[in-house]
C-alpha positions in Angstrom: 70.1 5.0 -64.1 72.7 7.2 -62.4 74.4 6.1 -59.2 76.0 7.9 -56.3 79.1 6.8 -54.6 78.8 7.7 -50.9 81.8 7.5 -48.5 81.6 7.9 -44.7 84.4 10.4 -43.8 83.5 11.4 -40.3 82.3 9.3 -37.4 78.6 9.5 -36.5 79.4 8.9 -32.8 78.8 12.5 -31.7 75.9 13.0 -34.1 72.3 13.1 -33.0 70.5 9.7 -33.0 68.4 10.4 -36.1 71.6 11.2 -38.1 73.3 8.0 -36.8 70.2 6.0 -38.0 70.4 7.7 -41.4 74.0 6.8 -41.8 73.2 3.2 -40.9 70.2 3.2 -43.4 72.6 4.3 -46.1 74.5 1.1 -45.5 77.6 2.8 -44.0 79.0 0.9 -41.1 82.7 1.9 -40.8 84.8 5.0 -41.6 86.1 5.3 -45.2 83.7 2.6 -46.5 81.9 3.3 -49.7 78.5 2.2 -51.0 76.8 2.8 -54.3 73.2 3.9 -54.2 70.7 4.9 -56.9 70.4 8.6 -57.6 66.9 9.4 -56.5 65.1 11.9 -54.3 65.0 9.6 -51.3 68.7 8.9 -51.2 69.5 12.6 -51.9 67.4 13.6 -48.9 69.2 11.1 -46.7 72.5 12.5 -47.9 71.4 16.1 -47.3 70.7 15.3 -43.6 74.2 13.8 -43.0 76.1 15.9 -45.6 78.7 16.9 -42.9 79.6 13.2 -42.4 79.8 11.9 -45.9 81.5 12.6 -49.3 79.4 12.0 -52.4 80.5 11.4 -56.0 78.4 10.9 -59.1 79.2 7.7 -60.9 
């Protein structure tokens, strides 16, 4: 199964609470940290909501 490499590149401090919760649910705690998640519709939807805060690469 394909995976996505998601990196937090912008702080969620000024973001609305729902976006902060989404970043936390993706497993991103600190700036410039990267997590690998499965490439599925649920994860893609979460990424779409915080696309201005993260960088995504396909692995």
